[in-house]
N, C-alpha and C positions, 0 to 999 in steps of 0.2 A: 576299273578305269586307272589309266596311267596318270600319275600326278608329277608335276615339275615345280619345284620350289626355287624361288630366287631370293638369295641372301645377300644383302649389301653389307660389306665389312664395316662401314662407318656407323651402321645402326644395329648390326647383328640381327636379332630376331624381331626387332620392331618393325622393320620394313620387309615383310614376307608376303609375296604374292604367289597365287596358285593358279595354274592354267591347265585345263584338261587336254590330254593328247600331246603335251609338249608343244615345241615350236616347229615351224615348217623349215627344216634344215636344207630343203632343196634349193632355197633362195640364196645360193652362194654368190658373193660379190663378183661381178664380172671382172673388175680390176684385179682381184685376188687371182682369178683363174688365168687371166692374161699374164700374171707373173710367176706362174708355176714352173717355168723353165722346162727341165727335162722330165718332170714328173709325168708318169703315165697313169691316167685316171680313168677308171671305168665307172660310170654313174649308172646304177640300176634303180630306177625310180618305179616303185610299186604303188599303185593307187588301190586303196581299199574303201569302198563307199560304206559308211555307217548310216543306214537309213534311219535308225531311230533317233540318232543324234544330229542327222543331216549334216555331217562333217566329213571331210576327207582326211585320212591320214596318209601322209606322204613319208615314205621311208626312203632315205637315200643311203645307199651303201657305197662307201668310197673305198675302192680297192686301189691302193697306191703303191707302186713300185718306186721306191726313192732312195737316193743317196744325197745327203745334204752337204753343201759347202757354204762359203761366204755368200755367194750370190745364188742362193736357193739350193741347188742339188748337185751331187756327184753321181757317178754311174756305176761304180763297183766297189766292193769292200776294200780293195787294195789301191784304188785309183786316188791320186792326189789332184787338187785343184790349185793352180798358180794364179795369184791375183796380179792385177796391173801394178800393184805396189810391191810385188816381189814375194811376199809371204806365200806359204804353201799351206793348204788345209787337207788333212787326211781324215777320212771317216774311220773310226776305231770303235771297238768294243772292249769292255772290261767286265769283270765279275763282281757282283755284290751277293755273296753267298750263292744261292742257285739262280740268281737272276742275271741276264745279260744286259749291260747297261750300254746305251748308245751315246757316242760322244763325237765331237769334232775336235781334232788336235791340230793347233795352229803352229806352224814353224817359221822361224825368222827367214828373211830373204838371205840367200847365199849362205845358209847354215852348213857348217862343217860338222858331220856327224862324228867325227873323231874327237871333237872337243866336247866340253861339258857346259851346259847352259842352265841358268836359273829357270824355274818353272812356276806357273801360277795356275791354280784351280779356280775357275769361274762358275758361279752357282746362280742359276736363274731365279726370278721371283716366283711366288705362289701362282700357279696358272700359266706360267711362261714356259717356253721351250728353248732349246740351245740356239736356234736360229734367230732369236730375237735379242734383247739387250745384252744378255751374257755373252753371246757370240760376237756382238759389236765390240764389247770391251776386250774380249779375248783377241780380236783381230788388231785392235789399236795397241794392245800390249806386245803382240807379236811383232808389230811394226817397230817397236822400241827394242827388240832383240831378245824377247822372252819366248820360251815355249809355253803355250797356253792350252788349256783344255776346258772346253764348254760342253756340257753333257745334259742329257734329259734325266729328270728325277725318276727314280723307280716308280712303277705304276702310272707313268705319265709319258707323253710324247712317244718316241721310238723305243724307249726302254721297256724291258719286260716287267711284269708284275700283275698279278690278280689279287683283288678286283682292280679294274681300271678306274682311274680318276680318284684314287685314294690319296689323301694328304696326311701322311703320318710323319710328324716331326722327328721321331726317333729314327725312323727310316731315312729321312732326309739328311740327317746328320751322318748317318752311316754311309750314305751315298758319297759324302765328301771324303770320308776315311778311305773308302774303296778307290776313289779317283787318285788320292795320294799313293795308295798302293801301286796303282797302275804306272803312275809317273816314276816311281822308284825302279821299275822294271826296264825303263828305257836307258839304253847305254849312253846317250848323249844328254841325259838330265843329271844334274848334280843333286843327289839326294839330300844334301845338307843345305840347299838353297831352294826350298819349295815354299811358295807363298800361297795365300788364298784371297779370293775377292768374292763378295757376294752382293747382289743388288735386291733391295726391298726385303721380302721375307727370306730370300737367299742370303742376304746380309746377316740377318738374325741366326739363320742356321749356321752360317760360317763362323760368326762369333762363338756359338755354342760349341761347334766342332773344335775350334782351336783352344778352348779351355782344357780339353783332355787329349788332343791330338797335337803333341808337341813336335811332330815332324814338320808341321807348319811353322815356319820361322818368321813370318810377317803376315798379318791379317789386315784387310781393309774391307770397308763397306761403303756402298753408295745408296743413298735414300734408304737406310736400313730400317727394318721393321721386325720387331719380335712379334711373330704371328700369334702366339699364345696370349700375350699382353693385349693385342689388338682385338682378339675375339673376347677376351674378358672385359676390357674397358672401353672398346670401341676406337674408331679412327682418331677421334679427339681426346680419348682418355677419360671420358665423362659418363660412360655407361654404368648404371647402378648394378649392384650385386643382384638385386632382384630380378633383373632382366637375364643375367647370366644363368640363374637358377631355372628360370622358365625355358631357356634354350636347352639346358641339361635334362630337363624333364621331357622335353619333345624328343630329344635323342634317344632317351631311355624307352619310350614308347615305340619309336621306330625300330630299334634294335629287337625289341620283343616281337614286333610285327614281322620283321624279316626272318627271325628265328623260326617263325611259324608259317613261313611261305610267302609272305608279301614281297613285292617287288622293291628293289632299292629306289631311293628318290635322290635327285640331284639338285645341288645348289650351283650358284654362279659366284665366281671370284669378283667380278665386277658387274655393275648393272648392265643388262642387255639393252635397256632404253634409259634415256635421261630426259629430265625436264627442268624447270626453273628451281625446283626444290632439292635437286641433286647437288651435293657439295662439290666445289670445284675440283678437288682431287679426284673424286669418282667420275666426274664428267671427263676429265683428262684420261683417266684409266680406260673409260669406254672407248675414247678416241684412239688410244694406242692399241688395245687388244681387239677391238671390234669393228675397226675400219681399216682401209688399206694402209694407213700410217704405219701400223706395226703388226697387223694381223697375219697369222700364220695358220696354215690348215691343220697342224698338229696341236695348236693351242685353242681348245674347244670351249674354254670358259666353263668347264664342268667340274664339280667336286662332289664326291659322295657325302651326303649329309651326315652319315655316321662317323665321318672323319673328325667331326667338330669336337667331340668329347676329348679325343687324343690332342687336339690342338689346344683347347682350353687348359689342359693339364700341363702344357709345355711352357717352360720359361727359358728364353735364349740367354738371359743376363745374370742368371741367379749366382754364377761363380766368377763373374768378371773380376771381382776385387780380390780373389784368392788364387784361382787356377790359371787365369790368363797372365802369363809372364812375357809373352811376346809383344813387340811393338805393334800398335794398332793405329790405323788412320780411318777416320769416319768423315764422309764427304756428304753434306746436306744442302738442299737449296734454301735460301733465305725465305722463300715464300711457300715452302712445302708444309702441308698440314701434318706430316710425320716428322718434322724437324725435332719436336720434343723427344722422340725416341733416341735420335743421335745424341742429343744433349744428355739424356738419362744415361745411355751406355758410356758416354764419355766420362761422366761424373763417377760412375761406378767402377771403371777400370783403374787400376793402380800401376799398370806397366807404363812404359813410355808410350805416350799417346798424343794425338793431334785431332782437332775437330776443324775441318775446312769447310766454311760456308761459301757456297757459290751464289754471289749476289744476283738477285732477280729470278733465280731458278725455282721452279716448283718441283714437287716429287717426281712427276713424270718427265719433266724436261731433261733430267739427268739420264733418262733412258736412251734418247736418240737425238735430241736437238743439238746440232753441231757445235754452236757457240758455247754451250754449256759442258757437253761431253768433252770438248777440247780442253777445257779448264780442269775437269775432273782427271783426265788422262795425264795431263801435265803434272798434276799434283801426285798421282799414282807412280809415274815414272820417277819422280824425285824420291818417293817413299820407299819403293822397292830397290831402287838404285842404292839407297843408303843401308838397306836392311837385309838384302839377299846377296 
């Protein structure tokens, strides 16, 4: 019998729910389907009656031919999309070892390819994809004259990598290095003026990469989270070590089971359902990722359970005080439950640094709410203008 586990980051393994046969993925939101633009989707729904269980398994196979730009999709590998604001988006690929990574390259309006431009790598949160908040910031920074690259993490989104839905922090950091590799191959990018930006867990990964990737000349994070610290200590930093050990023991049992032929099990990055007991940040995360507010067909809210030992072992901040020599900007909402992580990173960093608090904003507000994103982008423009 197939099992599906739901893990809420704010409680780690305390809030684990199991449902047989998974969830009915055929119930796609009609608003999401209405906004798919030029995606061609073939839905093949196969019904299999399980008489003993008296339940129906609905398998939905989504076969999508897509090319993504700012407003959903592009139509070919070499085609560019020009926005109403003049910036151009090109669908690109680059290599991470033997994996083909999928990205959207944002170019400033009226760009002269004979000139050199500063460039910024934009890294998405855990469970996100390039068409969501990292793409929004890439777009906003392209409007300020930067070449920007938003990409899907390896094993996720449109990027290659098996097994699917793996969250491997070491690989995620390498993704960023390879994105920098790609930018250095572009004749119109100044290789001495490459910066990096990450949102949520992408912010933690970006800080980690910048500690040893000194081709990154300026590093910034919005609503940053060290995913390893979060899984060890919880969203609020209060999870006891005993609960961490319990989770590691569960992972050990599952790895043994899979080595002996058991099916992988999947967790969730954010809650699939919320109630009055769900903490505010997780309610907002559900609203962003699981409703038309920010939902994207390639962001499935699935993560391999056996990813979590790798996540727990990871620390994004461990060498901030020694190896991070580049200037750093951290942007956090005054009402964000994750604000303590931005403050921790700020206190650990010894390079030129700034902590910018957006008054009234929560963690998720900085993903897409215009009045808060505008403030963050204004500060990022100032920061990169000074340091790239």
